TORZARO-989552 format. One record per residue: x, y negated, z of N, C-alpha, C, CB in turn. Coordinates in Angstrom, 1 decimal, m for minus. Glycine has a CB too. Example, Ala and Ser with C-alpha at 12.3 -4.5 7.8 and 13.67 -1.06 7.14 Angstrom:
2
<atom n_X="13.2" n_Y="5.7" n_Z="7.8" ca_X="12.3" ca_Y="4.5" ca_Z="7.8" c_X="13.2" c_Y="3.3" c_Z="7.8" cb_X="11.3" cb_Y="4.5" cb_Z="9.0"/>
<atom n_X="12.8" n_Y="2.2" n_Z="7.1" ca_X="13.7" ca_Y="1.1" ca_Z="7.1" c_X="12.9" c_Y="0.0" c_Z="7.9" cb_X="14.1" cb_Y="0.6" cb_Z="5.7"/>
// end
This chain:
115
<atom n_X="9.4" n_Y="14.1" n_Z="6.8" ca_X="9.4" ca_Y="14.4" ca_Z="5.8" c_X="8.6" c_Y="13.9" c_Z="4.1" cb_X="9.2" cb_Y="15.1" cb_Z="6.4"/>
<atom n_X="9.6" n_Y="13.7" n_Z="3.6" ca_X="10.2" ca_Y="12.9" ca_Z="2.3" c_X="8.5" c_Y="12.6" c_Z="1.5" cb_X="11.6" cb_Y="14.2" cb_Z="0.9"/>
<atom n_X="8.1" n_Y="13.2" n_Z="1.5" ca_X="6.6" ca_Y="14.1" ca_Z="0.8" c_X="5.7" c_Y="12.9" c_Z="1.4" cb_X="6.1" cb_Y="16.2" cb_Z="1.6"/>
<atom n_X="5.8" n_Y="12.9" n_Z="2.1" ca_X="5.1" ca_Y="12.0" ca_Z="3.0" c_X="4.8" c_Y="10.5" c_Z="2.5" cb_X="6.0" cb_Y="11.9" cb_Z="4.2"/>
<atom n_X="5.9" n_Y="10.0" n_Z="2.1" ca_X="6.8" ca_Y="8.5" ca_Z="2.1" c_X="5.9" c_Y="8.4" c_Z="1.2" cb_X="8.7" cb_Y="8.1" cb_Z="1.6"/>
<atom n_X="5.6" n_Y="6.3" n_Z="0.3" ca_X="5.1" ca_Y="6.3" ca_Z="m1.1" c_X="6.5" c_Y="5.9" c_Z="m1.5" cb_X="3.6" cb_Y="5.3" cb_Z="m1.6"/>
<atom n_X="7.7" n_Y="5.4" n_Z="m0.5" ca_X="9.1" ca_Y="5.3" ca_Z="m1.5" c_X="9.2" c_Y="4.3" c_Z="m2.6" cb_X="9.4" cb_Y="6.6" cb_Z="m2.2"/>
<atom n_X="9.9" n_Y="4.6" n_Z="m3.4" ca_X="9.5" ca_Y="3.8" ca_Z="m4.3" c_X="8.8" c_Y="4.0" c_Z="m5.3" cb_X="10.2" cb_Y="3.3" cb_Z="m4.7"/>
<atom n_X="7.6" n_Y="5.1" n_Z="m5.3" ca_X="7.2" ca_Y="5.5" ca_Z="m5.9" c_X="6.1" c_Y="4.2" c_Z="m6.5" cb_X="6.9" cb_Y="6.7" cb_Z="m5.4"/>
<atom n_X="5.7" n_Y="2.9" n_Z="m6.1" ca_X="5.7" ca_Y="1.7" ca_Z="m6.2" c_X="5.8" c_Y="1.5" c_Z="m8.2" cb_X="7.0" cb_Y="1.2" cb_Z="m5.3"/>
<atom n_X="6.3" n_Y="2.2" n_Z="m8.2" ca_X="7.0" ca_Y="2.0" ca_Z="m9.6" c_X="6.7" c_Y="2.9" c_Z="m10.6" cb_X="8.3" cb_Y="2.2" cb_Z="m9.6"/>
<atom n_X="5.3" n_Y="3.9" n_Z="m10.0" ca_X="4.6" ca_Y="4.6" ca_Z="m10.8" c_X="3.3" c_Y="3.8" c_Z="m10.7" cb_X="4.5" cb_Y="6.2" cb_Z="m10.5"/>
<atom n_X="1.8" n_Y="4.7" n_Z="m12.1" ca_X="0.3" ca_Y="4.2" ca_Z="m12.0" c_X="0.3" c_Y="4.0" c_Z="m10.4" cb_X="m1.0" cb_Y="5.4" cb_Z="m12.6"/>
<atom n_X="m0.3" n_Y="3.1" n_Z="m10.7" ca_X="m1.5" ca_Y="2.8" ca_Z="m9.4" c_X="m2.6" c_Y="4.0" c_Z="m9.2" cb_X="m2.7" cb_Y="1.1" cb_Z="m9.8"/>
<atom n_X="m3.0" n_Y="4.8" n_Z="m10.4" ca_X="m4.0" ca_Y="6.0" ca_Z="m10.0" c_X="m3.1" c_Y="7.0" c_Z="m9.8" cb_X="m5.2" cb_Y="6.6" cb_Z="m11.1"/>
<atom n_X="m1.7" n_Y="7.1" n_Z="m10.0" ca_X="m1.6" ca_Y="8.5" ca_Z="m9.8" c_X="m0.7" c_Y="8.1" c_Z="m7.7" cb_X="m0.3" cb_Y="9.6" cb_Z="m11.7"/>
<atom n_X="m0.4" n_Y="6.4" n_Z="m7.4" ca_X="m0.7" ca_Y="6.6" ca_Z="m5.6" c_X="m2.0" c_Y="6.8" c_Z="m5.1" cb_X="m0.3" cb_Y="5.5" cb_Z="m4.7"/>
<atom n_X="m2.9" n_Y="6.2" n_Z="m5.4" ca_X="m4.3" ca_Y="6.2" ca_Z="m5.0" c_X="m4.4" c_Y="8.2" c_Z="m5.0" cb_X="m5.4" cb_Y="5.2" cb_Z="m6.4"/>
<atom n_X="m4.2" n_Y="9.3" n_Z="m6.1" ca_X="m4.4" ca_Y="10.2" ca_Z="m5.5" c_X="m3.5" c_Y="11.0" c_Z="m4.6" cb_X="m4.8" cb_Y="10.7" cb_Z="m6.2"/>
<atom n_X="m2.7" n_Y="10.3" n_Z="m4.7" ca_X="m1.2" ca_Y="10.8" ca_Z="m2.8" c_X="m2.0" c_Y="10.0" c_Z="m1.8" cb_X="1.3" cb_Y="9.8" cb_Z="m2.8"/>
<atom n_X="m2.2" n_Y="9.3" n_Z="m1.6" ca_X="m3.1" ca_Y="9.1" ca_Z="m0.6" c_X="m4.0" c_Y="9.6" c_Z="m0.5" cb_X="m3.5" cb_Y="8.2" cb_Z="m0.5"/>
<atom n_X="m4.7" n_Y="9.6" n_Z="m1.0" ca_X="m6.2" ca_Y="10.6" ca_Z="m0.9" c_X="m6.1" c_Y="11.9" c_Z="m0.7" cb_X="m7.1" cb_Y="10.8" cb_Z="m2.2"/>
<atom n_X="m4.9" n_Y="12.4" n_Z="m1.0" ca_X="m4.4" ca_Y="14.5" ca_Z="m1.0" c_X="m3.8" c_Y="14.3" c_Z="0.8" cb_X="m2.3" cb_Y="15.2" cb_Z="m2.7"/>
<atom n_X="m2.8" n_Y="12.9" n_Z="1.0" ca_X="m2.5" ca_Y="12.6" ca_Z="2.0" c_X="m3.4" c_Y="12.6" c_Z="3.3" cb_X="m2.0" cb_Y="11.6" cb_Z="1.6"/>
<atom n_X="m4.7" n_Y="12.4" n_Z="3.2" ca_X="m5.7" ca_Y="11.8" ca_Z="4.2" c_X="m6.8" c_Y="12.9" c_Z="4.4" cb_X="m6.4" cb_Y="10.4" cb_Z="3.7"/>
<atom n_X="m6.8" n_Y="13.6" n_Z="6.2" ca_X="m6.6" ca_Y="12.6" ca_Z="7.1" c_X="m5.4" c_Y="12.7" c_Z="7.3" cb_X="m7.5" cb_Y="12.6" cb_Z="8.3"/>
<atom n_X="m4.6" n_Y="13.4" n_Z="7.4" ca_X="m3.2" ca_Y="14.1" ca_Z="7.9" c_X="m2.2" c_Y="14.5" c_Z="6.5" cb_X="m3.6" cb_Y="15.7" cb_Z="9.0"/>
<atom n_X="m1.2" n_Y="13.9" n_Z="6.5" ca_X="m0.6" ca_Y="13.1" ca_Z="7.7" c_X="0.0" c_Y="12.0" c_Z="7.3" cb_X="0.5" cb_Y="13.8" cb_Z="8.4"/>
<atom n_X="m0.8" n_Y="12.1" n_Z="6.8" ca_X="m1.4" ca_Y="10.0" ca_Z="6.0" c_X="0.2" c_Y="9.7" c_Z="4.9" cb_X="m1.5" cb_Y="7.9" cb_Z="8.1"/>
<atom n_X="m0.6" n_Y="8.6" n_Z="3.9" ca_X="0.6" ca_Y="8.6" ca_Z="2.7" c_X="1.9" c_Y="7.5" c_Z="4.0" cb_X="m0.3" cb_Y="7.3" cb_Z="0.5"/>
<atom n_X="3.1" n_Y="7.1" n_Z="4.0" ca_X="3.7" ca_Y="6.4" ca_Z="4.3" c_X="4.6" c_Y="5.6" c_Z="4.3" cb_X="3.7" cb_Y="6.5" cb_Z="4.6"/>
<atom n_X="4.8" n_Y="3.8" n_Z="4.2" ca_X="5.4" ca_Y="2.7" ca_Z="3.9" c_X="6.1" c_Y="2.0" c_Z="4.5" cb_X="4.7" cb_Y="2.0" cb_Z="3.6"/>
<atom n_X="6.9" n_Y="1.2" n_Z="4.5" ca_X="7.0" ca_Y="0.1" ca_Z="5.4" c_X="6.8" c_Y="m1.0" c_Z="4.9" cb_X="8.1" cb_Y="0.0" cb_Z="5.8"/>
<atom n_X="7.0" n_Y="m1.6" n_Z="6.0" ca_X="6.8" ca_Y="m3.6" ca_Z="5.8" c_X="7.0" c_Y="m4.1" c_Z="7.1" cb_X="5.0" cb_Y="m4.3" cb_Z="5.1"/>
<atom n_X="7.9" n_Y="m5.0" n_Z="6.9" ca_X="8.5" ca_Y="m5.8" ca_Z="8.1" c_X="9.0" c_Y="m4.6" c_Z="8.4" cb_X="7.7" cb_Y="m6.7" cb_Z="9.2"/>
<atom n_X="10.0" n_Y="m3.9" n_Z="8.5" ca_X="10.1" ca_Y="m2.8" ca_Z="9.6" c_X="9.9" c_Y="m2.4" c_Z="10.0" cb_X="10.2" cb_Y="m2.5" cb_Z="10.1"/>
<atom n_X="8.2" n_Y="m2.2" n_Z="9.7" ca_X="7.8" ca_Y="m1.1" ca_Z="10.7" c_X="6.6" c_Y="0.0" c_Z="9.6" cb_X="6.7" cb_Y="m2.1" cb_Z="12.3"/>
<atom n_X="6.5" n_Y="1.4" n_Z="10.4" ca_X="6.2" ca_Y="2.3" ca_Z="9.4" c_X="4.3" c_Y="2.2" c_Z="9.4" cb_X="6.9" cb_Y="4.0" cb_Z="9.8"/>
<atom n_X="4.2" n_Y="1.9" n_Z="8.1" ca_X="2.2" ca_Y="1.6" ca_Z="8.0" c_X="1.8" c_Y="2.9" c_Z="7.3" cb_X="1.5" cb_Y="0.0" cb_Z="6.9"/>
<atom n_X="1.0" n_Y="3.6" n_Z="7.7" ca_X="0.1" ca_Y="5.0" ca_Z="7.2" c_X="m0.9" c_Y="4.1" c_Z="6.7" cb_X="m0.6" cb_Y="6.4" cb_Z="8.6"/>
<atom n_X="m1.1" n_Y="4.4" n_Z="5.6" ca_X="m2.1" ca_Y="4.0" ca_Z="4.4" c_X="m3.3" c_Y="5.9" c_Z="4.7" cb_X="m0.7" cb_Y="3.8" cb_Z="2.1"/>
<atom n_X="m4.2" n_Y="5.6" n_Z="4.6" ca_X="m5.5" ca_Y="6.2" ca_Z="4.3" c_X="m6.4" c_Y="6.4" c_Z="3.8" cb_X="m5.8" cb_Y="6.2" cb_Z="4.6"/>
<atom n_X="m6.6" n_Y="4.9" n_Z="3.3" ca_X="m7.8" ca_Y="4.9" ca_Z="1.9" c_X="m7.0" c_Y="4.0" c_Z="0.8" cb_X="m9.5" cb_Y="4.0" cb_Z="2.4"/>
<atom n_X="m7.0" n_Y="4.4" n_Z="m0.4" ca_X="m6.1" ca_Y="3.1" ca_Z="m1.9" c_X="m7.0" c_Y="3.3" c_Z="m2.9" cb_X="m4.1" cb_Y="3.5" cb_Z="m2.9"/>
<atom n_X="m7.3" n_Y="2.1" n_Z="m3.7" ca_X="m8.1" ca_Y="2.8" ca_Z="m4.6" c_X="m7.4" c_Y="1.5" c_Z="m6.1" cb_X="m10.3" cb_Y="2.8" cb_Z="m3.9"/>
<atom n_X="m7.6" n_Y="2.3" n_Z="m6.9" ca_X="m6.1" ca_Y="1.8" ca_Z="m8.2" c_X="m7.4" c_Y="1.3" c_Z="m8.9" cb_X="m4.7" cb_Y="3.2" cb_Z="m9.3"/>
<atom n_X="m7.1" n_Y="0.0" n_Z="m9.6" ca_X="m7.1" ca_Y="m1.3" ca_Z="m10.2" c_X="m6.3" c_Y="m1.7" c_Z="m11.4" cb_X="m6.7" cb_Y="m2.1" cb_Z="m9.2"/>
<atom n_X="m7.3" n_Y="m2.2" n_Z="m12.6" ca_X="m5.9" ca_Y="m2.7" ca_Z="m13.8" c_X="m5.6" c_Y="m4.4" c_Z="m12.8" cb_X="m6.8" cb_Y="m3.0" cb_Z="m16.2"/>
<atom n_X="m4.4" n_Y="m4.0" n_Z="m13.5" ca_X="m3.8" ca_Y="m5.7" ca_Z="m13.8" c_X="m4.4" c_Y="m6.2" c_Z="m14.7" cb_X="m2.4" cb_Y="m6.1" cb_Z="m14.2"/>
<atom n_X="m5.4" n_Y="m7.6" n_Z="m13.4" ca_X="m5.8" ca_Y="m8.4" ca_Z="m15.2" c_X="m4.6" c_Y="m9.0" c_Z="m15.6" cb_X="m7.0" cb_Y="m9.8" cb_Z="m15.4"/>
<atom n_X="m3.8" n_Y="m9.6" n_Z="m15.4" ca_X="m3.1" ca_Y="m10.0" ca_Z="m16.6" c_X="m2.1" c_Y="m9.1" c_Z="m16.7" cb_X="m2.7" cb_Y="m11.4" cb_Z="m16.8"/>
<atom n_X="m1.7" n_Y="m8.0" n_Z="m17.2" ca_X="m0.7" ca_Y="m7.2" ca_Z="m17.8" c_X="0.6" c_Y="m7.9" c_Z="m17.6" cb_X="m0.9" cb_Y="m7.0" cb_Z="m19.3"/>
<atom n_X="1.1" n_Y="m9.0" n_Z="m18.4" ca_X="2.3" ca_Y="m10.1" ca_Z="m18.6" c_X="2.8" c_Y="m10.2" c_Z="m17.2" cb_X="2.0" cb_Y="m11.7" cb_Z="m19.3"/>
<atom n_X="2.1" n_Y="m10.5" n_Z="m16.3" ca_X="2.6" ca_Y="m10.7" ca_Z="m14.8" c_X="3.1" c_Y="m10.0" c_Z="m14.2" cb_X="2.0" cb_Y="m11.1" cb_Z="m14.0"/>
<atom n_X="3.4" n_Y="m8.4" n_Z="m14.7" ca_X="4.1" ca_Y="m7.6" ca_Z="m14.3" c_X="5.6" c_Y="m8.1" c_Z="m14.3" cb_X="3.8" cb_Y="m6.5" cb_Z="m15.0"/>
<atom n_X="6.7" n_Y="m9.3" n_Z="m15.1" ca_X="7.4" ca_Y="m9.3" ca_Z="m16.2" c_X="7.9" c_Y="m9.8" c_Z="m14.7" cb_X="7.2" cb_Y="m10.0" cb_Z="m17.9"/>
<atom n_X="7.2" n_Y="m10.7" n_Z="m13.9" ca_X="7.9" ca_Y="m11.1" ca_Z="m12.5" c_X="7.4" c_Y="m10.9" c_Z="m11.6" cb_X="8.1" cb_Y="m12.2" cb_Z="m12.1"/>
<atom n_X="6.5" n_Y="m10.0" n_Z="m11.2" ca_X="6.5" ca_Y="m9.5" ca_Z="m9.8" c_X="6.8" c_Y="m7.7" c_Z="m9.7" cb_X="4.9" cb_Y="m9.9" cb_Z="m9.2"/>
<atom n_X="7.2" n_Y="m7.9" n_Z="m8.6" ca_X="8.4" ca_Y="m6.2" ca_Z="m8.0" c_X="6.9" c_Y="m5.1" c_Z="m7.2" cb_X="10.4" cb_Y="m7.0" cb_Z="m5.8"/>
<atom n_X="7.2" n_Y="m4.0" n_Z="m8.3" ca_X="6.5" ca_Y="m2.6" ca_Z="m7.2" c_X="6.8" c_Y="m3.1" c_Z="m6.2" cb_X="7.2" cb_Y="m0.9" cb_Z="m7.2"/>
<atom n_X="5.2" n_Y="m3.0" n_Z="m5.5" ca_X="5.3" ca_Y="m3.1" ca_Z="m4.3" c_X="5.3" c_Y="m4.5" c_Z="m3.3" cb_X="6.2" cb_Y="m2.5" cb_Z="m4.3"/>
<atom n_X="5.3" n_Y="m5.3" n_Z="m4.1" ca_X="5.0" ca_Y="m6.8" ca_Z="m3.5" c_X="3.4" c_Y="m6.5" c_Z="m3.6" cb_X="5.5" cb_Y="m8.4" cb_Z="m4.6"/>
<atom n_X="3.1" n_Y="m7.1" n_Z="m2.2" ca_X="1.4" ca_Y="m7.8" ca_Z="m2.1" c_X="1.0" c_Y="m9.1" c_Z="m3.0" cb_X="1.1" cb_Y="m8.5" cb_Z="m0.5"/>
<atom n_X="0.2" n_Y="m9.3" n_Z="m4.2" ca_X="m0.2" ca_Y="m10.3" ca_Z="m4.4" c_X="m1.8" c_Y="m10.5" c_Z="m4.0" cb_X="0.3" cb_Y="m10.5" cb_Z="m5.8"/>
<atom n_X="m2.2" n_Y="m10.0" n_Z="m3.1" ca_X="m3.6" ca_Y="m10.5" ca_Z="m2.6" c_X="m3.8" c_Y="m9.9" c_Z="m1.5" cb_X="m4.7" cb_Y="m10.3" cb_Z="m3.4"/>
<atom n_X="m4.4" n_Y="m10.4" n_Z="m0.6" ca_X="m5.2" ca_Y="m10.2" ca_Z="0.7" c_X="m6.5" c_Y="m10.8" c_Z="1.4" cb_X="m4.3" cb_Y="m10.3" cb_Z="1.6"/>
<atom n_X="m7.0" n_Y="m10.5" n_Z="1.8" ca_X="m8.6" ca_Y="m10.6" ca_Z="2.0" c_X="m8.8" c_Y="m9.4" c_Z="2.5" cb_X="m9.7" cb_Y="m11.0" cb_Z="0.7"/>
<atom n_X="m10.1" n_Y="m9.6" n_Z="3.2" ca_X="m10.7" ca_Y="m8.7" ca_Z="4.4" c_X="m11.2" c_Y="m7.4" c_Z="3.1" cb_X="m12.3" cb_Y="m9.7" cb_Z="5.6"/>
<atom n_X="m11.5" n_Y="m7.7" n_Z="2.3" ca_X="m11.8" ca_Y="m6.1" ca_Z="1.9" c_X="m10.5" c_Y="m5.3" c_Z="1.0" cb_X="m13.3" cb_Y="m6.0" cb_Z="0.8"/>
<atom n_X="m9.5" n_Y="m5.6" n_Z="1.0" ca_X="m8.2" ca_Y="m4.9" ca_Z="0.4" c_X="m7.1" c_Y="m6.2" c_Z="0.8" cb_X="m8.4" cb_Y="m4.5" cb_Z="m1.5"/>
<atom n_X="m5.5" n_Y="m5.2" n_Z="0.8" ca_X="m3.7" ca_Y="m5.3" ca_Z="0.6" c_X="m4.1" c_Y="m4.8" c_Z="m0.7" cb_X="m2.1" cb_Y="m4.3" cb_Z="1.7"/>
<atom n_X="m3.8" n_Y="m6.0" n_Z="m2.2" ca_X="m3.4" ca_Y="m5.4" ca_Z="m2.8" c_X="m2.0" c_Y="m5.7" c_Z="m3.1" cb_X="m4.1" cb_Y="m5.4" cb_Z="m3.6"/>
<atom n_X="m1.5" n_Y="m4.2" n_Z="m3.4" ca_X="0.0" ca_Y="m4.1" ca_Z="m4.3" c_X="0.3" c_Y="m3.7" c_Z="m5.4" cb_X="0.9" cb_Y="m3.4" cb_Z="m3.8"/>
<atom n_X="1.3" n_Y="m4.5" n_Z="m6.6" ca_X="1.8" ca_Y="m4.4" ca_Z="m7.7" c_X="2.3" c_Y="m2.9" c_Z="m7.4" cb_X="2.8" cb_Y="m5.4" cb_Z="m8.1"/>
<atom n_X="1.9" n_Y="m1.9" n_Z="m8.8" ca_X="2.5" ca_Y="m1.0" ca_Z="m8.7" c_X="3.4" c_Y="m0.6" c_Z="m9.9" cb_X="1.8" cb_Y="m0.2" cb_Z="m8.4"/>
<atom n_X="3.8" n_Y="0.0" n_Z="m11.0" ca_X="4.5" ca_Y="m0.2" ca_Z="m11.5" c_X="3.6" c_Y="m0.4" c_Z="m13.2" cb_X="5.5" cb_Y="0.8" cb_Z="m11.0"/>
<atom n_X="2.4" n_Y="0.3" n_Z="m12.8" ca_X="1.1" ca_Y="0.1" ca_Z="m14.2" c_X="m0.3" c_Y="0.0" c_Z="m12.7" cb_X="0.8" cb_Y="2.3" cb_Z="m15.9"/>
<atom n_X="m0.4" n_Y="m1.5" n_Z="m12.8" ca_X="m1.7" ca_Y="m1.4" ca_Z="m12.3" c_X="m1.7" c_Y="m1.9" c_Z="m11.0" cb_X="m2.2" cb_Y="m0.2" cb_Z="m12.3"/>
<atom n_X="m2.8" n_Y="m2.2" n_Z="m10.2" ca_X="m2.5" ca_Y="m2.5" ca_Z="m8.2" c_X="m3.4" c_Y="m1.3" c_Z="m7.8" cb_X="m3.3" cb_Y="m4.3" cb_Z="m7.2"/>
<atom n_X="m2.4" n_Y="m1.1" n_Z="m6.4" ca_X="m2.9" ca_Y="m0.2" ca_Z="m5.4" c_X="m4.1" c_Y="m1.4" c_Z="m4.3" cb_X="m1.3" cb_Y="0.4" cb_Z="m4.5"/>
<atom n_X="m5.3" n_Y="m1.0" n_Z="m4.3" ca_X="m5.9" ca_Y="m1.7" ca_Z="m3.8" c_X="m5.8" c_Y="m1.2" c_Z="m2.4" cb_X="m7.1" cb_Y="m1.8" cb_Z="m4.3"/>
<atom n_X="m5.4" n_Y="m1.2" n_Z="m0.4" ca_X="m5.1" ca_Y="m0.8" ca_Z="m0.1" c_X="m6.4" c_Y="m1.0" c_Z="1.6" cb_X="m3.9" cb_Y="m0.9" cb_Z="m0.5"/>
<atom n_X="m6.8" n_Y="0.1" n_Z="1.8" ca_X="m8.5" ca_Y="m0.4" ca_Z="2.5" c_X="m9.0" c_Y="0.2" c_Z="3.5" cb_X="m9.7" cb_Y="m0.4" cb_Z="1.7"/>
<atom n_X="m7.3" n_Y="1.1" n_Z="4.5" ca_X="m7.4" ca_Y="1.7" ca_Z="5.2" c_X="m6.0" c_Y="2.4" c_Z="5.7" cb_X="m8.3" cb_Y="2.2" cb_Z="4.7"/>
<atom n_X="m5.4" n_Y="1.7" n_Z="7.0" ca_X="m4.4" ca_Y="1.4" ca_Z="7.0" c_X="m3.7" c_Y="2.0" c_Z="8.9" cb_X="m4.5" cb_Y="m0.1" cb_Z="6.4"/>
<atom n_X="m2.8" n_Y="2.1" n_Z="9.2" ca_X="m2.9" ca_Y="2.6" ca_Z="10.9" c_X="m1.2" c_Y="2.4" c_Z="11.0" cb_X="m3.7" cb_Y="4.7" cb_Z="11.3"/>
<atom n_X="m1.0" n_Y="0.9" n_Z="12.4" ca_X="0.4" ca_Y="0.6" ca_Z="12.7" c_X="0.7" c_Y="1.8" c_Z="13.6" cb_X="0.7" cb_Y="m0.9" cb_Z="13.5"/>
<atom n_X="2.2" n_Y="1.9" n_Z="13.5" ca_X="2.5" ca_Y="2.7" ca_Z="15.5" c_X="2.1" c_Y="2.9" c_Z="16.7" cb_X="3.1" cb_Y="2.3" cb_Z="16.2"/>
<atom n_X="1.4" n_Y="3.8" n_Z="17.2" ca_X="1.0" ca_Y="3.6" ca_Z="18.2" c_X="m0.7" c_Y="2.9" c_Z="18.2" cb_X="2.1" cb_Y="2.8" cb_Z="18.7"/>
<atom n_X="m0.6" n_Y="2.8" n_Z="16.9" ca_X="m2.7" ca_Y="2.2" ca_Z="16.9" c_X="m3.2" c_Y="3.2" c_Z="15.8" cb_X="m3.4" cb_Y="0.0" cb_Z="16.1"/>
<atom n_X="m5.0" n_Y="3.0" n_Z="16.5" ca_X="m5.9" ca_Y="4.0" ca_Z="15.7" c_X="m6.1" c_Y="3.4" c_Z="14.2" cb_X="m7.4" cb_Y="4.1" cb_Z="16.5"/>
<atom n_X="m6.1" n_Y="4.2" n_Z="13.2" ca_X="m6.4" ca_Y="4.5" ca_Z="11.8" c_X="m7.6" c_Y="2.9" c_Z="12.4" cb_X="m7.2" cb_Y="6.6" cb_Z="11.2"/>
<atom n_X="m7.2" n_Y="1.9" n_Z="10.8" ca_X="m8.6" ca_Y="0.6" ca_Z="11.3" c_X="m9.0" c_Y="0.8" c_Z="9.3" cb_X="m7.8" cb_Y="m1.9" cb_Z="12.3"/>
<atom n_X="m9.9" n_Y="m0.3" n_Z="9.5" ca_X="m10.3" ca_Y="m0.7" ca_Z="7.8" c_X="m9.6" c_Y="m1.9" c_Z="8.2" cb_X="m12.2" cb_Y="m0.8" cb_Z="7.1"/>
<atom n_X="m8.9" n_Y="m2.3" n_Z="6.3" ca_X="m8.1" ca_Y="m3.9" ca_Z="6.5" c_X="m8.4" c_Y="m4.3" c_Z="6.9" cb_X="m7.8" cb_Y="m4.9" cb_Z="5.9"/>
<atom n_X="m9.9" n_Y="m5.3" n_Z="7.4" ca_X="m10.4" ca_Y="m6.7" ca_Z="8.0" c_X="m9.6" c_Y="m6.4" c_Z="9.0" cb_X="m12.0" cb_Y="m7.1" cb_Z="8.3"/>
<atom n_X="m10.3" n_Y="m5.2" n_Z="10.1" ca_X="m9.4" ca_Y="m4.9" ca_Z="11.5" c_X="m7.8" c_Y="m5.3" c_Z="11.6" cb_X="m9.4" cb_Y="m3.2" cb_Z="11.7"/>
<atom n_X="m7.2" n_Y="m4.7" n_Z="10.5" ca_X="m5.7" ca_Y="m4.5" ca_Z="10.4" c_X="m5.4" c_Y="m5.6" c_Z="10.4" cb_X="m5.2" cb_Y="m3.9" cb_Z="9.4"/>
<atom n_X="m5.7" n_Y="m6.2" n_Z="10.0" ca_X="m5.9" ca_Y="m8.0" ca_Z="9.4" c_X="m5.6" c_Y="m9.2" c_Z="10.9" cb_X="m8.1" cb_Y="m8.4" cb_Z="8.6"/>
<atom n_X="m6.3" n_Y="m8.0" n_Z="11.6" ca_X="m6.4" ca_Y="m9.0" ca_Z="12.4" c_X="m5.5" c_Y="m8.8" c_Z="14.2" cb_X="m8.1" cb_Y="m9.1" cb_Z="12.3"/>
<atom n_X="m4.6" n_Y="m7.8" n_Z="13.7" ca_X="m3.5" ca_Y="m7.3" ca_Z="14.2" c_X="m2.4" c_Y="m7.5" c_Z="14.0" cb_X="m3.4" cb_Y="m6.5" cb_Z="14.3"/>
<atom n_X="m2.0" n_Y="m7.5" n_Z="12.4" ca_X="m0.9" ca_Y="m7.5" ca_Z="11.4" c_X="m1.1" c_Y="m8.9" c_Z="10.7" cb_X="m1.0" cb_Y="m6.1" cb_Z="10.2"/>
<atom n_X="0.4" n_Y="m9.6" n_Z="10.8" ca_X="m0.3" ca_Y="m10.9" ca_Z="10.1" c_X="0.7" c_Y="m10.6" c_Z="8.5" cb_X="0.0" cb_Y="m12.9" cb_Z="11.2"/>
<atom n_X="m0.5" n_Y="m10.4" n_Z="7.5" ca_X="0.2" ca_Y="m9.5" ca_Z="6.0" c_X="m0.3" c_Y="m11.3" c_Z="4.8" cb_X="m1.4" cb_Y="m7.0" cb_Z="5.3"/>
<atom n_X="1.4" n_Y="m11.9" n_Z="4.4" ca_X="0.5" ca_Y="m12.3" ca_Z="3.0" c_X="1.0" c_Y="m11.8" c_Z="1.9" cb_X="0.3" cb_Y="m13.8" cb_Z="2.7"/>
<atom n_X="0.3" n_Y="m12.6" n_Z="0.6" ca_X="0.9" ca_Y="m12.1" ca_Z="m0.4" c_X="2.4" c_Y="m12.7" c_Z="m0.6" cb_X="0.2" cb_Y="m12.3" cb_Z="m1.6"/>
<atom n_X="3.1" n_Y="m12.6" n_Z="m1.3" ca_X="4.9" ca_Y="m12.2" ca_Z="m1.5" c_X="5.2" c_Y="m11.0" c_Z="m0.8" cb_X="5.9" cb_Y="m13.4" cb_Z="m0.8"/>
<atom n_X="4.8" n_Y="m11.0" n_Z="0.7" ca_X="5.3" ca_Y="m9.5" ca_Z="1.5" c_X="5.7" c_Y="m8.5" c_Z="0.3" cb_X="3.7" cb_Y="m8.6" cb_Z="2.5"/>
<atom n_X="6.5" n_Y="m7.4" n_Z="0.5" ca_X="6.2" ca_Y="m6.5" ca_Z="m0.5" c_X="6.8" c_Y="m4.9" c_Z="0.5" cb_X="7.2" cb_Y="m7.0" cb_Z="m2.1"/>
<atom n_X="5.9" n_Y="m3.8" n_Z="0.5" ca_X="5.7" ca_Y="m2.9" ca_Z="1.0" c_X="6.9" c_Y="m2.2" c_Z="0.7" cb_X="4.6" cb_Y="m2.5" cb_Z="0.6"/>
<atom n_X="8.6" n_Y="m1.8" n_Z="1.7" ca_X="9.3" ca_Y="m1.2" ca_Z="1.2" c_X="9.3" c_Y="0.3" c_Z="0.9" cb_X="10.2" cb_Y="m1.6" cb_Z="1.7"/>
<atom n_X="10.3" n_Y="1.0" n_Z="0.8" ca_X="10.2" ca_Y="2.6" ca_Z="0.6" c_X="10.4" c_Y="2.9" c_Z="2.3" cb_X="11.8" cb_Y="3.3" cb_Z="m0.7"/>
<atom n_X="9.6" n_Y="4.3" n_Z="2.6" ca_X="9.4" ca_Y="5.2" ca_Z="3.1" c_X="10.8" c_Y="5.9" c_Z="3.3" cb_X="8.5" cb_Y="5.7" cb_Z="2.4"/>
<atom n_X="11.2" n_Y="6.1" n_Z="4.8" ca_X="12.9" ca_Y="7.0" ca_Z="5.3" c_X="12.6" c_Y="7.3" c_Z="6.2" cb_X="14.4" cb_Y="6.3" cb_Z="5.5"/>
<atom n_X="12.8" n_Y="8.4" n_Z="6.5" ca_X="12.8" ca_Y="8.8" ca_Z="8.4" c_X="14.7" c_Y="8.7" c_Z="8.5" cb_X="11.9" cb_Y="11.0" cb_Z="8.9"/>
// end
């Protein structure tokens, strides 16, 4: 179901993506890919990019910061902070728990989901 995937929409505004994630929670969940694995995103908030000129060197979908509160991803406009995710075969987890089972670092990129 292509409408479930975040795909190349990372090029869009973070506010639009956060609304899409909200609309798809709890089911079916917004889908994306990281390290070849399909990831469902259940909670996300939009934040402004503190240094808009940084967009020239950053790629939409690129992870710029990871901590126990959120995984922060660059969008076409703003940052999407991911706070609840799910790996295949696992349960929905808050980001703190998710990071205990999946290594995620700044510089990695979320990729389009395709079936």
